[in-house]
C-alpha positions in Angstrom: 10.2 -16.5 0.4 12.7 -13.7 0.8 9.9 -11.1 0.4 7.8 -12.9 2.9 10.6 -12.8 5.5 11.1 -9.1 4.9 7.4 -8.3 5.4 6.9 -10.5 8.4 10.1 -9.8 10.2 8.4 -7.5 12.8 5.7 -10.1 13.4 7.8 -13.2 13.6 7.6 -13.8 17.3 8.6 -16.8 19.2 5.3 -18.6 18.8 6.1 -19.8 15.3 3.8 -22.8 15.7 0.7 -20.9 16.8 -2.5 -23.0 16.5 -4.8 -22.2 13.5 -8.5 -22.0 14.3 -11.0 -24.5 12.9 -12.5 -23.5 9.6 -16.0 -24.7 10.6 -16.7 -21.7 12.8 -16.7 -19.3 9.9 -17.9 -21.6 7.1 -21.3 -19.9 6.8 -19.9 -16.3 7.1 -19.8 -13.9 4.2 -17.1 -11.3 3.8 -17.1 -8.4 1.3 -14.3 -6.2 0.0 -15.2 -2.5 -0.4 -12.5 -0.8 -2.6 -12.6 2.8 -3.7 -10.2 2.8 -6.6 -8.7 0.4 -9.1 -6.9 2.7 -11.6 -3.3 1.7 -11.1 -1.1 -1.4 -11.0 -1.0 -1.6 -7.2 -4.8 -1.7 -6.9 -5.0 -4.2 -9.6 -2.5 -6.4 -7.9 -4.4 -6.0 -4.6 -7.6 -7.2 -6.2 -5.8 -10.1 -7.9 -4.3 -11.2 -4.6 -7.7 -10.9 -2.9 -9.4 -13.0 -5.6 -6.7 -15.7 -5.5 -6.5 -16.1 -1.7 -10.2 -15.7 -0.9 -11.3 -17.8 -3.8 -9.4 -20.7 -2.3 -10.8 -19.9 1.1 -14.4 -20.1 -0.3 -13.5 -23.3 -2.2 -12.2 -25.1 0.9 -15.1 -23.9 3.1 -13.3 -21.4 5.3 -16.0 -18.9 4.5 -19.2 -18.9 2.4 -18.4 -15.9 0.2 -15.6 -13.2 -0.2 -17.0 -10.8 -2.8 -15.1 -7.8 -4.1 -16.6 -4.5 -5.0 -14.9 -1.3 -6.4 -16.6 2.1 -6.7 -16.5 3.8 -10.1 -15.7 7.3 -9.2 -13.4 7.1 -6.1 -15.9 9.2 -4.1 -16.5 8.8 -0.4 -20.2 9.3 -0.9 -20.3 6.5 -3.4 -18.3 4.2 -1.2 -20.6 5.0 1.8 -23.6 3.9 -0.4 -21.7 0.8 -1.3 -21.2 -0.1 2.4 -24.9 0.6 3.1 -25.7 -1.9 0.3 -23.4 -4.5 1.9 -25.3 -4.0 5.2 -28.6 -4.7 3.4 -27.1 -7.8 1.6 -26.3 -9.4 5.0 -22.5 -9.6 4.9 -20.9 -10.6 8.2 -17.7 -8.6 7.7 -16.6 -5.8 5.4 -12.9 -5.4 4.5 -12.4 -1.8 3.5 -9.9 0.2 1.5 -11.3 3.6 2.3 -11.5 6.8 0.1 -11.3 8.9 3.3 -10.2 8.2 6.9 -13.2 10.2 8.2 -15.9 10.6 5.5 -16.9 7.0 5.7 -17.2 6.8 9.5 -21.0 7.2 9.5 -21.4 4.3 7.1 -18.9 2.2 9.1 -20.7 2.9 12.3 -24.0 1.8 10.7 -22.3 -1.5 9.7 -20.9 -2.0 13.2 -24.3 -1.2 14.8 -25.7 -3.9 12.5 -23.3 -6.4 14.0 -20.9 -6.4 11.0 -17.1 -6.6 11.5 -15.3 -3.8 9.6 -11.6 -4.2 8.9 -9.9 -1.3 7.1 -6.5 -1.5 5.5 -4.2 0.7 3.4 -6.8 3.5 3.3 -7.9 3.2 6.9 -10.8 4.8 8.8 -10.9 6.5 12.2 -14.3 5.2 13.4 -13.4 3.4 16.7 -15.6 0.4 16.1 -13.4 -0.6 13.0 -10.1 -2.4 12.9 -7.1 -0.9 11.1 -4.2 -2.5 9.3 -1.6 -0.1 8.0 2.1 0.5 7.5 3.8 3.5 9.0 3.2 5.7 5.9 4.9 8.7 7.5 8.0 6.6 8.0 7.8 5.4 4.5 8.0 9.0 3.3 10.7 10.1 5.8 12.9 7.2 5.0 13.2 8.3 1.4 14.8 11.6 2.5 17.1 9.8 4.9 18.2 7.5 2.1 18.9 10.5 -0.1 20.9 12.2 2.7 23.3 9.2 2.6 23.7 9.3 -1.1 23.7 13.1 -1.5 25.2 14.5 1.8 25.4 18.0 0.3 21.7 17.9 -0.4 19.9 19.8 -3.1 16.5 20.4 -4.7 13.8 17.7 -4.6 10.7 17.1 -6.7 7.8 15.5 -4.8 5.3 13.4 -6.6 2.2 12.8 -4.5 -0.6 10.3 -4.9 -4.4 10.8 -5.1 -5.4 14.1 -3.7 -7.5 13.9 -0.5 -6.6 10.3 0.3 -5.2 9.5 3.7 -2.3 7.5 2.4 -1.2 10.5 0.2 -1.4 12.9 3.1 0.6 10.6 5.4 3.4 9.8 3.0 3.7 13.5 2.1 3.8 14.5 5.7 6.6 12.0 6.3 8.6 13.4 3.3 8.3 16.9 4.7 9.4 15.6 8.2 12.4 14.2 6.4 13.3 17.5 4.8 13.1 19.1 8.3 15.4 16.4 9.6 17.8 16.9 6.7 17.6 20.6 5.9 20.2 20.4 3.2 17.3 19.3 0.9 14.6 21.6 -0.4 11.3 20.6 -2.1 11.1 23.0 -5.1 8.0 21.4 -6.8 5.1 19.1 -6.1 2.7 17.4 -8.4 0.0 14.7 -8.1 0.8 11.5 -10.0 -2.3 9.5 -8.8 0.1 6.5 -8.1 0.0 5.9 -11.9 3.0 6.2 -14.2 1.2 7.8 -17.1 -0.4 10.5 -14.9 3.0 11.1 -13.2 4.8 11.3 -16.5 2.5 14.1 -17.8 2.6 15.9 -14.4 6.4 15.9 -14.2 6.8 16.9 -17.9 4.5 19.8 -17.1 6.4 21.1 -14.1 10.0 20.5 -15.2 10.4 23.7 -17.3 9.7 25.8 -14.2 12.1 23.9 -11.9 15.8 24.5 -11.1 18.2 21.6 -11.2 16.9 18.7 -9.0 19.0 16.0 -7.4 16.2 13.7 -6.2 12.6 12.7 -6.8 10.6 11.6 -3.8 7.5 9.5 -4.6 4.6 7.4 -3.4 4.6 4.4 -5.7 3.6 3.8 -9.3 5.1 7.2 -10.4 8.9 6.6 -10.6 9.0 5.2 -14.1 6.8 8.0 -15.4 9.1 10.5 -13.8 12.1 8.9 -15.4 10.5 9.0 -18.8 9.6 12.7 -18.4 13.1 13.6 -17.3 14.8 11.4 -20.0 13.0 13.5 -22.6 14.9 16.6 -21.5 18.6 17.5 -21.3 18.6 17.3 -17.5 20.9 14.9 -15.6 18.9 12.0 -14.2 18.3 12.5 -10.5 17.9 9.8 -7.9 14.3 8.7 -8.2 12.8 6.8 -5.3 10.8 3.9 -6.8 7.6 2.2 -5.6 8.1 -1.5 -6.2 6.2 -1.6 -9.6 7.6 -3.9 -12.2 8.2 -1.2 -14.8 10.1 0.9 -12.2 12.3 -2.1 -11.1 13.0 -3.0 -14.7 14.0 0.5 -15.6 16.2 0.7 -12.5 18.0 -2.6 -13.5 18.6 -1.3 -17.0 20.1 1.9 -15.6 22.1 0.0 -13.0 23.6 -2.3 -15.6 24.3 0.5 -18.0 25.5 3.3 -15.7 25.7 2.0 -12.2 22.5 3.9 -11.3 21.6 3.6 -7.6 18.3 4.2 -5.8 15.9 2.4 -3.5 12.2 1.3 -3.8 9.5 1.2 -1.1 5.8 0.4 -0.9 3.1 -1.5 1.0 2.6 -4.9 -0.5 -0.7 -5.2 -2.4 -1.3 -8.5 -0.7 -2.1 -6.7 2.5 -5.7 -7.1 1.3 -5.3 -10.9 2.0 -4.0 -10.1 5.6 -7.1 -8.0 6.1 -9.3 -10.9 4.9 -7.7 -13.3 7.3 -7.9 -10.8 10.2 -11.7 -10.4 9.5 -12.0 -14.2 9.4 -10.3 -14.5 12.8 -12.5 -11.9 14.4 -15.6 -13.7 13.0 -14.1 -16.9 14.5 -14.2 -15.2 18.0 -10.5 -14.3 18.3 -9.6 -11.2 20.3 -7.8 -8.8 18.0 -6.4 -5.3 18.8 -8.0 -2.5 16.8 -4.7 -1.3 15.3 -2.3 -3.7 13.6 0.9 -2.5 11.9 2.8 -4.4 9.1 6.2 -3.4 7.7 6.5 -1.9 4.3 8.5 -3.7 1.6 11.8 -2.0 0.8 14.0 -3.0 -2.2 17.6 -1.9 -2.3 20.5 -2.1 -4.7 21.7 -5.5 -3.5 18.3 -7.3 -3.8 16.9 -5.6 -6.9 17.4 -8.5 -9.2 15.8 -11.1 -6.8 12.7 -8.9 -6.3 12.4 -8.1 -10.0 12.6 -11.8 -10.9 9.7 -12.5 -8.4 7.5 -9.6 -9.7 4.9 -10.3 -12.3 5.1 -8.3 -15.6 3.0 -5.2 -15.2 2.6 -6.0 -11.5 4.0 -5.0 -8.1 6.5 -6.7 -5.8 4.1 -8.5 -3.5 3.4 -11.1 -0.8 0.1 -12.8 -0.1 -0.7 -13.7 3.5 -1.9 -17.0 4.9 -4.2 -17.6 7.9 -1.1 -18.5 9.9 0.6 -15.2 9.0 -2.5 -13.4 10.2 -2.4 -15.3 13.5 1.2 -14.3 14.0 0.5 -10.6 13.3 -2.5 -10.7 15.7 -0.4 -12.4 18.4 2.5 -10.1 18.0 0.3 -7.0 18.6 -0.9 -8.3 22.1 
């Protein structure tokens, strides 16, 4: 419940008892999830949340189907073909985690022209006919440097671990980190690697660049890479810097071990994987005839030193700190955006 309150704080407007629409209006509708990548714990948690929430929605007759599809190669061309197949299969709505904000616009426009509702989330698209659900990824990046400025007022050298190259989320978080460095010029980014939001990839990438780097006081990240970075640094004689974490269970567990043993302090931040379930309910509400703004913003989930243990206890082994949304939550988010 604590995580839910954190995530919905910006959407918790006065209309707490908003009416929920009748299920019958969408009971014959079919919704599909188009996902471009499943190679890390965040995406796996996202798909698990989708299956859990939409499975119940299908079972209770809210919608007729809520099928999930993931491309094999994380290529925009492959995902565009997937969307075109969904058009042919007669889905009424497509919930989309996009490989590119622009490269899928043609396929998205085809879907819209066919009368299909398209709701993008996390990896959003710029095609005007689609809806977008996102956190402020730039602020997510900038806030990391702001946090470090409070813990390390004298500044120092930073290592940046990026996500998947060419993906909108990676570009936005990185842009926010660089904005943070401009705001707090006592810091300097002395190295950058791509960790693909996966701890094993990040560990290899960090191990590869460390020998060429001067002393670093902090590591700014995107999620799924903090534990890998810690493992790579622990294998050297370097002092452990402040590594910003990304809400993965392995990161939180390592952080707690270091906190208990040495008083290690950091913070952790990410978008909740369950945002896929919010996108599902938003699509359902649109199909039900509700007026919904094209752009919806949800807060990111931040974990700090004082609530680490609570969040770790609520995070599944091998998973990510998460919240799954209800139809009522979606209605609140929609109403708060008007």
